[in-house]
GUNU-968878 format. One record per residue: x, y, z of N, C-alpha, C in turn; residue in one letter. Coordinates in nm, 3 decimals. Atoms other than C-alpha are relative to their C-alpha. Example, Ala and Ser with C-alpha at 12.3 -4.5 7.8 and 13.67 -1.06 7.14 Angstrom:
// GUNU-968878
NODE; n.u; n.v; n.w; ca.u; ca.v; ca.w; c.u; c.v; c.w; type
NODE; 0.089; -0.119; 0.000; 1.230; -0.450; 0.780; 0.090; 0.120; 0.000; A .
NODE; -0.082; -0.119; -0.006; 1.367; -0.106; 0.714; -0.077; 0.109; 0.073; S .
// end
This chain:
// GUNU-968878
NODE; n.u; n.v; n.w; ca.u; ca.v; ca.w; c.u; c.v; c.w; type
NODE; 0.058; 0.079; 0.108; 8.703; 16.595; 6.808; 0.097; -0.111; -0.041; X .
NODE; -0.079; 0.115; 0.043; 8.824; 16.250; 6.707; 0.052; 0.025; -0.142; X .
NODE; -0.057; -0.012; 0.134; 9.060; 16.256; 6.408; 0.084; -0.123; -0.032; X .
NODE; -0.079; 0.114; 0.046; 9.213; 15.974; 6.204; 0.062; 0.037; -0.134; X .
NODE; -0.067; -0.019; 0.129; 9.469; 16.001; 5.926; -0.002; -0.134; -0.074; X .
NODE; 0.017; 0.124; 0.076; 9.392; 15.743; 5.655; 0.050; 0.020; -0.142; X .
NODE; -0.047; -0.005; 0.139; 9.539; 15.661; 5.315; -0.113; -0.031; -0.097; X .
NODE; 0.088; 0.035; 0.111; 9.342; 15.664; 4.993; 0.053; -0.128; -0.064; X .
NODE; -0.039; 0.127; 0.059; 9.348; 15.309; 4.857; -0.031; -0.006; -0.149; X .
NODE; 0.040; 0.005; 0.141; 9.168; 15.365; 4.526; -0.095; 0.115; -0.029; X .
NODE; 0.097; -0.099; 0.046; 8.975; 15.624; 4.326; -0.054; -0.044; -0.135; X .
NODE; 0.057; 0.035; 0.130; 8.748; 15.594; 4.025; -0.122; 0.084; -0.031; X .
NODE; 0.117; -0.076; 0.044; 8.471; 15.758; 3.824; -0.126; -0.084; 0.017; X .
NODE; 0.132; 0.061; -0.009; 8.107; 15.675; 3.902; -0.089; 0.053; -0.112; X .
NODE; 0.062; -0.065; 0.115; 7.956; 15.925; 3.658; 0.101; 0.105; -0.050; X .
NODE; -0.091; -0.101; 0.056; 8.104; 16.213; 3.456; 0.049; 0.099; 0.105; X .
NODE; -0.042; -0.098; -0.101; 8.118; 16.431; 3.770; -0.012; -0.053; 0.143; X .
NODE; 0.007; 0.063; -0.133; 8.100; 16.184; 4.059; 0.113; -0.102; 0.010; X .
NODE; -0.111; 0.091; -0.020; 8.397; 15.993; 4.203; -0.022; -0.089; 0.122; X .
NODE; -0.002; 0.091; -0.113; 8.441; 15.696; 4.434; 0.140; 0.002; 0.063; X .
NODE; -0.126; 0.005; -0.074; 8.712; 15.707; 4.703; -0.008; -0.117; 0.098; X .
NODE; -0.013; 0.109; -0.098; 8.812; 15.390; 4.890; 0.120; 0.033; 0.088; X .
NODE; -0.106; -0.041; -0.092; 9.015; 15.467; 5.201; 0.012; -0.100; 0.114; X .
NODE; -0.022; 0.086; -0.115; 9.162; 15.288; 5.500; -0.107; 0.023; 0.106; X .
NODE; 0.096; -0.008; -0.111; 8.928; 15.212; 5.790; 0.076; -0.015; 0.132; X .
NODE; -0.072; 0.011; -0.128; 9.073; 15.288; 6.135; -0.055; -0.114; 0.086; X .
NODE; 0.042; 0.105; -0.092; 9.060; 15.011; 6.394; -0.111; 0.051; 0.092; X .
NODE; 0.108; -0.036; -0.091; 8.734; 15.020; 6.588; -0.095; 0.106; -0.053; X .
NODE; 0.083; -0.106; 0.058; 8.578; 15.281; 6.357; -0.129; -0.063; -0.053; X .
NODE; 0.126; 0.058; 0.046; 8.208; 15.214; 6.294; -0.103; 0.109; -0.023; X .
NODE; 0.107; -0.095; 0.033; 7.897; 15.383; 6.159; -0.127; -0.077; -0.030; X .
NODE; 0.131; 0.054; 0.039; 7.529; 15.324; 6.091; -0.027; 0.048; -0.142; X .
NODE; 0.031; -0.046; 0.136; 7.420; 15.330; 5.722; -0.084; 0.128; 0.001; X .
NODE; 0.064; -0.131; 0.005; 7.317; 15.687; 5.639; 0.079; 0.107; 0.071; X .
NODE; -0.080; -0.098; -0.072; 7.573; 15.850; 5.866; 0.116; 0.052; -0.084; X .
NODE; -0.105; -0.071; 0.073; 7.860; 16.076; 5.762; 0.113; 0.035; 0.095; X .
NODE; -0.109; -0.057; -0.078; 8.188; 16.223; 5.879; 0.055; 0.121; -0.074; X .
NODE; -0.067; -0.111; 0.066; 8.392; 16.532; 5.805; 0.135; -0.048; -0.053; X .
NODE; -0.121; 0.045; 0.069; 8.676; 16.475; 5.559; 0.079; 0.122; -0.048; X .
NODE; -0.086; -0.103; 0.060; 8.972; 16.689; 5.459; 0.130; -0.065; -0.043; X .
NODE; -0.133; 0.051; 0.035; 9.308; 16.635; 5.288; 0.092; 0.016; 0.120; X .
NODE; -0.091; -0.007; -0.114; 9.587; 16.567; 5.537; 0.106; 0.107; -0.016; X .
NODE; -0.100; -0.104; 0.027; 9.812; 16.825; 5.371; -0.065; 0.114; -0.079; X .
NODE; 0.045; -0.113; 0.080; 9.760; 17.169; 5.222; -0.092; 0.094; 0.073; X .
NODE; 0.076; -0.108; -0.064; 9.544; 17.475; 5.289; -0.138; -0.042; 0.050; X .
NODE; 0.135; 0.040; -0.040; 9.219; 17.278; 5.333; 0.000; -0.105; 0.111; X .
NODE; -0.007; 0.112; -0.094; 9.344; 17.032; 5.596; -0.082; 0.023; 0.127; X .
NODE; 0.080; -0.030; -0.120; 9.155; 17.209; 5.878; -0.146; 0.031; -0.033; X .
NODE; 0.136; -0.033; 0.042; 8.836; 17.259; 5.677; -0.077; -0.128; -0.036; X .
NODE; 0.073; 0.123; 0.023; 8.644; 16.936; 5.722; -0.130; 0.023; -0.074; X .
NODE; 0.123; -0.011; 0.079; 8.362; 16.883; 5.472; -0.079; -0.130; 0.018; X .
NODE; 0.076; 0.121; -0.028; 8.074; 16.639; 5.538; -0.020; -0.088; -0.124; X .
NODE; 0.027; 0.099; 0.105; 8.056; 16.323; 5.325; -0.056; -0.126; 0.067; X .
NODE; 0.067; 0.119; -0.052; 7.839; 16.016; 5.374; 0.079; -0.126; -0.033; X .
NODE; -0.057; 0.131; 0.028; 7.976; 15.665; 5.407; -0.094; -0.073; -0.096; X .
NODE; 0.085; 0.070; 0.097; 7.850; 15.471; 5.105; 0.023; -0.150; -0.002; X .
NODE; -0.020; 0.143; -0.017; 8.004; 15.133; 5.181; -0.077; -0.051; 0.121; X .
NODE; 0.066; 0.059; -0.117; 7.883; 14.898; 5.455; 0.094; 0.001; 0.119; X .
NODE; -0.082; -0.004; -0.120; 8.003; 14.908; 5.813; 0.087; -0.125; 0.012; X .
NODE; -0.077; 0.123; -0.008; 8.120; 14.549; 5.781; 0.111; -0.013; -0.101; X .
NODE; -0.106; 0.005; 0.100; 8.347; 14.626; 5.487; 0.136; 0.029; 0.065; X .
NODE; -0.132; -0.024; -0.060; 8.723; 14.626; 5.556; 0.051; 0.142; -0.021; X .
NODE; -0.042; -0.138; 0.030; 8.764; 14.975; 5.404; -0.122; 0.092; 0.003; X .
NODE; 0.107; -0.099; 0.010; 8.560; 15.296; 5.391; -0.015; 0.046; -0.145; X .
NODE; 0.025; -0.051; 0.135; 8.397; 15.423; 5.072; -0.081; 0.129; 0.009; X .
NODE; 0.077; -0.124; 0.015; 8.278; 15.772; 4.983; -0.027; 0.019; -0.149; X .
NODE; 0.036; -0.036; 0.137; 8.091; 15.861; 4.662; -0.033; 0.148; 0.002; X .
NODE; 0.000; -0.146; -0.015; 8.136; 16.233; 4.605; -0.019; 0.069; -0.134; X .
NODE; 0.017; -0.082; 0.120; 8.007; 16.478; 4.347; 0.110; 0.107; -0.002; X .
NODE; -0.113; -0.092; 0.014; 8.295; 16.689; 4.215; -0.047; 0.129; -0.067; X .
NODE; 0.030; -0.132; 0.057; 8.259; 17.061; 4.149; 0.131; 0.062; -0.048; X .
NODE; -0.130; -0.048; 0.049; 8.560; 17.142; 3.929; 0.002; 0.151; -0.018; X .
NODE; -0.017; -0.143; 0.025; 8.699; 17.490; 3.902; -0.042; 0.090; 0.114; X .
NODE; 0.044; -0.082; -0.112; 8.559; 17.604; 4.236; 0.111; 0.023; 0.101; X .
NODE; -0.112; -0.007; -0.094; 8.895; 17.563; 4.413; -0.045; -0.039; 0.141; X .
NODE; 0.051; 0.042; -0.129; 8.694; 17.400; 4.690; 0.042; -0.142; 0.034; X .
NODE; -0.040; 0.130; -0.052; 8.707; 17.071; 4.877; -0.010; -0.110; -0.105; X .
NODE; 0.014; 0.112; 0.093; 8.571; 16.838; 4.608; 0.097; 0.013; -0.117; X .
NODE; -0.097; -0.023; 0.108; 8.790; 16.995; 4.340; 0.138; -0.048; 0.044; X .
NODE; -0.130; 0.042; -0.053; 9.093; 16.935; 4.562; 0.005; -0.153; 0.012; X .
NODE; 0.003; 0.146; -0.017; 8.990; 16.577; 4.646; 0.013; -0.072; -0.133; X .
NODE; -0.002; 0.066; 0.131; 8.947; 16.496; 4.277; 0.142; -0.012; -0.055; X .
NODE; -0.137; 0.002; 0.049; 9.320; 16.561; 4.224; 0.091; -0.092; 0.083; X .
NODE; -0.078; 0.090; -0.083; 9.432; 16.319; 4.495; 0.007; -0.139; -0.062; X .
NODE; -0.026; 0.133; 0.058; 9.564; 15.970; 4.418; 0.017; -0.101; 0.111; X .
NODE; -0.029; 0.103; -0.099; 9.601; 15.636; 4.595; 0.137; 0.024; 0.065; X .
NODE; -0.122; -0.030; -0.075; 9.865; 15.679; 4.866; -0.005; 0.133; 0.070; X .
NODE; 0.020; -0.127; -0.068; 9.762; 16.034; 4.949; -0.085; -0.023; 0.125; X .
NODE; 0.068; 0.020; -0.128; 9.619; 16.084; 5.298; -0.114; 0.100; 0.020; X .
NODE; 0.113; -0.082; -0.040; 9.290; 16.219; 5.430; -0.010; -0.001; 0.152; X .
NODE; 0.039; 0.000; -0.141; 9.171; 16.316; 5.776; -0.150; -0.023; 0.006; X .
NODE; 0.143; 0.021; -0.026; 8.836; 16.172; 5.886; -0.025; 0.020; 0.148; X .
NODE; 0.030; -0.042; -0.137; 8.660; 16.275; 6.204; -0.115; -0.082; 0.059; X .
NODE; 0.109; 0.071; -0.067; 8.367; 16.179; 6.429; -0.110; -0.039; -0.100; X .
NODE; 0.115; 0.045; 0.079; 8.070; 15.992; 6.287; -0.124; 0.074; 0.050; X .
NODE; 0.125; -0.067; -0.037; 7.737; 16.177; 6.281; -0.101; -0.018; -0.113; X .
NODE; 0.099; 0.004; 0.108; 7.416; 16.200; 6.082; -0.138; -0.034; 0.052; X .
NODE; 0.138; 0.017; -0.045; 7.040; 16.209; 6.116; -0.081; -0.094; -0.088; X .
NODE; 0.077; 0.087; 0.088; 6.933; 15.993; 5.822; 0.032; -0.145; 0.035; X .
NODE; -0.015; 0.140; -0.034; 6.886; 15.645; 5.961; -0.131; -0.072; -0.033; X .
NODE; 0.115; 0.079; 0.043; 6.653; 15.369; 5.847; -0.092; -0.029; 0.118; X .
NODE; 0.099; 0.020; -0.106; 6.332; 15.345; 6.052; -0.109; -0.099; -0.039; X .
NODE; 0.101; 0.093; 0.046; 6.129; 15.103; 5.843; -0.029; 0.021; -0.147; X .
NODE; 0.031; -0.006; 0.143; 5.994; 15.038; 5.495; -0.054; 0.137; -0.039; X .
NODE; 0.050; -0.128; 0.045; 5.930; 15.348; 5.291; 0.055; 0.040; -0.135; X .
NODE; -0.044; -0.055; 0.128; 6.011; 15.570; 4.997; 0.118; 0.094; 0.023; X .
NODE; -0.118; -0.085; -0.002; 6.355; 15.722; 4.951; -0.014; 0.098; -0.117; X .
NODE; 0.022; -0.103; 0.101; 6.327; 16.052; 4.761; 0.126; 0.086; -0.006; X .
NODE; -0.131; -0.063; 0.009; 6.655; 16.195; 4.632; 0.009; 0.094; -0.118; X .
NODE; -0.033; -0.092; 0.108; 6.767; 16.491; 4.425; 0.149; -0.001; -0.023; X .
NODE; -0.141; -0.002; 0.037; 7.102; 16.441; 4.250; 0.088; -0.071; 0.102; X .
NODE; -0.094; 0.059; -0.095; 7.392; 16.380; 4.488; -0.061; -0.020; 0.138; X .
NODE; 0.071; 0.027; -0.125; 7.138; 16.380; 4.771; -0.029; -0.147; 0.021; X .
NODE; 0.022; 0.145; -0.016; 7.112; 16.007; 4.706; 0.107; -0.064; 0.088; X .
NODE; -0.113; 0.068; -0.066; 7.445; 15.942; 4.881; -0.032; -0.055; 0.139; X .
NODE; 0.030; 0.061; -0.129; 7.304; 15.894; 5.235; -0.083; -0.128; -0.011; X .
NODE; 0.087; 0.117; 0.017; 7.069; 15.630; 5.094; 0.077; -0.121; -0.052; X .
NODE; -0.072; 0.110; 0.065; 7.338; 15.420; 4.923; 0.030; -0.112; 0.098; X .
NODE; -0.034; 0.104; -0.097; 7.463; 15.237; 5.232; -0.125; -0.064; 0.058; X .
NODE; 0.125; 0.055; -0.055; 7.108; 15.199; 5.366; -0.058; -0.104; -0.095; X .
NODE; 0.058; 0.093; 0.097; 6.982; 15.035; 5.047; 0.090; -0.121; -0.022; X .
NODE; -0.092; 0.114; 0.013; 7.294; 14.821; 5.012; -0.014; -0.095; 0.119; X .
NODE; 0.012; 0.085; -0.119; 7.255; 14.697; 5.370; -0.133; -0.076; -0.001; X .
NODE; 0.131; 0.066; 0.009; 6.882; 14.623; 5.323; 0.006; -0.115; -0.101; X .
NODE; -0.012; 0.104; 0.101; 6.966; 14.428; 5.008; 0.080; -0.118; 0.053; X .
NODE; -0.084; 0.106; -0.056; 7.240; 14.232; 5.184; -0.076; -0.083; 0.102; X .
NODE; 0.075; 0.068; -0.106; 7.003; 14.149; 5.471; -0.129; -0.064; -0.051; X .
NODE; 0.123; 0.055; 0.054; 6.722; 14.042; 5.235; -0.125; 0.076; 0.041; X .
NODE; 0.112; -0.081; -0.049; 6.499; 14.329; 5.352; -0.033; 0.117; -0.092; X .
NODE; 0.020; -0.112; 0.091; 6.486; 14.549; 5.042; -0.147; 0.014; -0.044; X .
NODE; 0.140; -0.003; 0.045; 6.126; 14.455; 4.953; -0.082; 0.095; 0.086; X .
NODE; 0.082; -0.097; -0.071; 5.878; 14.727; 5.046; 0.061; 0.138; 0.004; X .
NODE; -0.064; -0.130; 0.010; 6.121; 15.010; 4.981; 0.014; 0.039; -0.147; X .
NODE; -0.021; -0.047; 0.137; 6.150; 15.225; 4.669; 0.081; 0.127; 0.000; X .
NODE; -0.082; -0.120; 0.016; 6.378; 15.499; 4.540; -0.056; 0.083; -0.114; X .
NODE; 0.041; -0.099; 0.099; 6.242; 15.804; 4.358; 0.116; 0.098; -0.015; X .
NODE; -0.128; -0.068; 0.020; 6.541; 15.976; 4.202; -0.013; 0.104; -0.111; X .
NODE; 0.008; -0.111; 0.094; 6.546; 16.318; 4.032; 0.140; 0.044; -0.042; X .
NODE; -0.127; -0.047; 0.055; 6.834; 16.420; 3.804; -0.026; 0.090; -0.119; X .
NODE; 0.014; -0.084; 0.118; 6.898; 16.662; 3.520; -0.006; -0.084; -0.127; X .
NODE; -0.009; 0.082; 0.121; 6.998; 16.403; 3.257; 0.033; -0.144; 0.040; X .
NODE; -0.028; 0.141; -0.028; 7.048; 16.026; 3.229; 0.144; -0.020; 0.048; X .
NODE; -0.140; 0.021; -0.037; 7.427; 16.058; 3.258; 0.030; 0.044; 0.143; X .
NODE; -0.019; -0.044; -0.138; 7.381; 16.218; 3.602; -0.045; -0.104; 0.102; X .
NODE; 0.057; 0.097; -0.094; 7.214; 15.910; 3.754; 0.112; -0.081; 0.066; X .
NODE; -0.104; 0.067; -0.076; 7.447; 15.779; 4.025; -0.041; -0.145; 0.026; X .
NODE; 0.020; 0.143; -0.025; 7.478; 15.396; 4.049; -0.128; -0.053; -0.066; X .
NODE; 0.123; 0.040; 0.071; 7.201; 15.349; 3.790; -0.013; -0.151; -0.009; X .
NODE; 0.008; 0.145; 0.019; 7.286; 14.984; 3.721; -0.019; -0.073; 0.132; X .
NODE; 0.012; 0.067; -0.130; 7.326; 14.888; 4.086; -0.139; 0.019; 0.059; X .
NODE; 0.135; -0.022; -0.053; 6.999; 15.051; 4.193; -0.105; -0.078; -0.081; X .
NODE; 0.093; 0.076; 0.082; 6.820; 14.888; 3.899; 0.000; -0.147; 0.041; X .
NODE; -0.012; 0.140; -0.040; 6.951; 14.547; 4.006; -0.062; -0.023; 0.138; X .
NODE; 0.049; 0.016; -0.137; 6.865; 14.598; 4.374; -0.152; 0.018; 0.007; X .
NODE; 0.138; -0.043; -0.020; 6.524; 14.762; 4.335; -0.096; -0.038; -0.113; X .
NODE; 0.087; 0.034; 0.112; 6.392; 14.662; 3.992; -0.098; 0.112; -0.030; X .
NODE; 0.103; -0.100; 0.033; 6.061; 14.841; 3.925; -0.020; 0.103; 0.110; X .
NODE; 0.011; -0.098; -0.109; 6.090; 15.020; 4.259; 0.110; 0.105; -0.005; X .
NODE; -0.097; -0.106; 0.027; 6.372; 15.234; 4.118; -0.061; 0.088; -0.109; X .
NODE; 0.079; -0.087; 0.088; 6.188; 15.528; 3.958; 0.076; 0.130; -0.022; X .
NODE; -0.081; -0.117; 0.035; 6.374; 15.804; 3.776; -0.082; 0.105; -0.072; X .
NODE; 0.059; -0.110; 0.075; 6.270; 16.145; 3.653; 0.111; 0.099; -0.036; X .
NODE; -0.104; -0.091; 0.050; 6.483; 16.382; 3.443; -0.062; 0.136; -0.031; X .
NODE; 0.056; -0.135; 0.018; 6.434; 16.760; 3.434; 0.047; 0.068; -0.128; X .
NODE; -0.057; -0.072; 0.114; 6.655; 16.861; 3.140; 0.014; -0.086; -0.124; X .
NODE; -0.016; 0.092; 0.113; 6.629; 16.563; 2.906; -0.124; -0.087; -0.010; X .
NODE; 0.112; 0.092; 0.022; 6.342; 16.370; 2.753; 0.055; -0.132; -0.051; X .
NODE; -0.056; 0.133; 0.028; 6.407; 15.997; 2.738; -0.114; -0.100; 0.009; X .
NODE; 0.109; 0.098; 0.004; 6.183; 15.703; 2.652; -0.011; -0.081; 0.129; X .
NODE; -0.001; 0.088; -0.117; 6.283; 15.511; 2.965; -0.026; 0.072; 0.132; X .
NODE; 0.014; -0.075; -0.124; 6.233; 15.790; 3.219; -0.110; 0.105; -0.012; X .
NODE; 0.097; -0.109; -0.002; 5.969; 16.037; 3.323; 0.075; 0.133; -0.011; X .
NODE; -0.060; -0.132; 0.021; 6.030; 16.404; 3.249; -0.067; 0.102; 0.092; X .
NODE; 0.054; -0.105; -0.085; 5.990; 16.693; 3.491; 0.066; -0.001; 0.136; X .
NODE; -0.049; -0.008; -0.138; 6.026; 16.732; 3.867; -0.081; -0.092; 0.089; X .
NODE; 0.078; 0.074; -0.100; 5.925; 16.530; 4.170; -0.092; 0.100; 0.069; X .
NODE; 0.099; -0.090; -0.059; 5.607; 16.714; 4.261; -0.115; -0.083; 0.056; X .
NODE; 0.113; 0.070; -0.064; 5.272; 16.628; 4.418; -0.061; -0.104; -0.092; X .
NODE; 0.059; 0.095; 0.095; 5.138; 16.461; 4.104; 0.088; -0.123; -0.019; X .
NODE; -0.094; 0.111; 0.014; 5.451; 16.248; 4.064; -0.007; -0.090; 0.123; X .
NODE; 0.009; 0.078; -0.123; 5.429; 16.139; 4.428; -0.131; -0.079; 0.006; X .
NODE; 0.130; 0.070; 0.000; 5.059; 16.051; 4.396; 0.001; -0.118; -0.097; X .
NODE; -0.006; 0.105; 0.101; 5.137; 15.844; 4.087; 0.076; -0.122; 0.050; X .
NODE; -0.090; 0.109; -0.034; 5.409; 15.635; 4.249; -0.008; -0.048; 0.145; X .
NODE; 0.013; 0.038; -0.141; 5.310; 15.618; 4.617; -0.148; -0.016; 0.033; X .
NODE; 0.140; 0.025; -0.038; 4.990; 15.464; 4.748; -0.022; 0.016; 0.150; X .
NODE; 0.012; -0.006; -0.146; 5.061; 15.473; 5.123; 0.077; 0.120; 0.053; X .
NODE; -0.067; -0.118; -0.054; 5.132; 15.814; 5.272; 0.012; -0.005; 0.152; X .
NODE; -0.023; 0.021; -0.142; 5.145; 15.668; 5.621; 0.133; -0.067; 0.027; X .
NODE; -0.129; 0.067; -0.016; 5.480; 15.499; 5.557; 0.110; 0.102; 0.030; X .
NODE; -0.114; -0.090; -0.020; 5.826; 15.642; 5.620; 0.044; 0.060; -0.134; X .
NODE; -0.058; -0.067; 0.117; 5.979; 15.891; 5.377; 0.138; 0.051; 0.039; X .
NODE; -0.139; -0.043; -0.022; 6.352; 15.960; 5.351; 0.034; 0.097; -0.113; X .
NODE; -0.013; -0.106; 0.100; 6.431; 16.286; 5.173; 0.137; 0.065; 0.012; X .
NODE; -0.130; -0.068; -0.002; 6.769; 16.430; 5.074; 0.028; 0.061; -0.137; X .
NODE; -0.033; -0.072; 0.123; 6.886; 16.683; 4.816; 0.028; 0.145; 0.037; X .
NODE; -0.020; -0.143; -0.030; 6.939; 17.059; 4.784; -0.114; 0.052; 0.089; X .
NODE; 0.104; -0.051; -0.091; 6.747; 17.263; 5.047; -0.133; 0.034; -0.066; X .
NODE; 0.132; -0.027; 0.062; 6.479; 17.389; 4.801; -0.074; -0.129; -0.037; X .
NODE; 0.059; 0.130; 0.033; 6.421; 17.028; 4.690; -0.065; -0.061; 0.124; X .
NODE; 0.053; 0.058; -0.124; 6.377; 16.907; 5.050; -0.126; 0.075; 0.043; X .
NODE; 0.114; -0.080; -0.042; 6.142; 17.195; 5.130; -0.123; -0.029; -0.085; X .
NODE; 0.111; 0.026; 0.089; 5.926; 17.129; 4.824; -0.059; -0.139; 0.023; X .
NODE; 0.048; 0.136; -0.023; 5.906; 16.754; 4.891; -0.074; -0.007; 0.133; X .
NODE; 0.068; 0.000; -0.130; 5.817; 16.809; 5.258; -0.140; 0.060; -0.012; X .
NODE; 0.130; -0.067; 0.017; 5.536; 17.046; 5.156; -0.097; -0.092; -0.075; X .
NODE; 0.087; 0.088; 0.078; 5.400; 16.804; 4.894; -0.044; -0.120; 0.082; X .
NODE; 0.035; 0.117; -0.082; 5.412; 16.508; 5.133; -0.103; 0.037; 0.106; X .
NODE; 0.096; -0.044; -0.101; 5.230; 16.705; 5.403; -0.138; 0.018; -0.061; X .
NODE; 0.129; -0.022; 0.068; 4.959; 16.804; 5.156; -0.066; -0.132; -0.041; X .
NODE; 0.052; 0.130; 0.038; 4.923; 16.438; 5.059; -0.031; -0.089; 0.120; X .
NODE; 0.041; 0.072; -0.119; 4.869; 16.331; 5.418; 0.110; -0.061; 0.084; X .
NODE; -0.110; 0.055; -0.079; 5.216; 16.231; 5.541; 0.016; 0.081; 0.130; X .
NODE; -0.024; -0.065; -0.129; 5.283; 16.305; 5.908; 0.147; 0.042; 0.010; X .
NODE; -0.138; -0.053; -0.005; 5.590; 16.514; 5.988; 0.097; -0.096; 0.066; X .
NODE; -0.092; 0.089; -0.069; 5.731; 16.247; 6.219; 0.034; -0.124; -0.079; X .
NODE; -0.036; 0.111; 0.088; 5.742; 15.996; 5.933; 0.097; 0.043; -0.111; X .
NODE; -0.088; -0.053; 0.104; 5.956; 16.223; 5.711; 0.138; 0.020; 0.060; X .
NODE; -0.136; -0.003; -0.053; 6.328; 16.170; 5.775; 0.088; 0.085; -0.091; X .
NODE; -0.096; -0.083; 0.074; 6.569; 16.444; 5.665; 0.122; 0.018; 0.088; X .
NODE; -0.120; -0.027; -0.078; 6.919; 16.536; 5.772; -0.009; 0.140; 0.057; X .
NODE; 0.011; -0.131; -0.065; 6.906; 16.816; 6.025; 0.129; 0.080; -0.015; X .
// end
């Protein structure tokens, strides 16, 4: 397996429990928006335990960016990464991933499941091809919405949020279910990109199938 040792260039908060890591990009290293790699700290007990994270920057950027939800107190990978600083080193490995853009459609994300869509939507926006795509984003509360301002700017009215644990005048309340999908989607023959916790993906796949979507138009990460 290909391995590269890279330095962390910068870190910062995206939300209360999500961080951005900017790291060195090895020479010749490339990816397609939506792809991921395995990451681990270069030192310590977790250095051989690569954990998958999606590239959230663009392939043409000089550095790599990862936006990662942190689970503090678990003594796991994200908890460890959250304690690293610029100058510390990471190991990144081969590029892989099944979520790739296949054409206009609806991106349906649960929480941190939005991360594979970030680079895709950023690239579409840069290329002037964002029109005809929308993002349906489910979170617990408003403060959990990752890149709320950026998605609002890129997508406008095609950025649709729903909150499950908080009622808010600007957002719908509840879960992304069949009724929510019928309300916000008129064409079930288009592409659908789905990412989130396994029960979320399973429920969305079932609802889309019942609404007439074909299985080969639903893109998930295998």
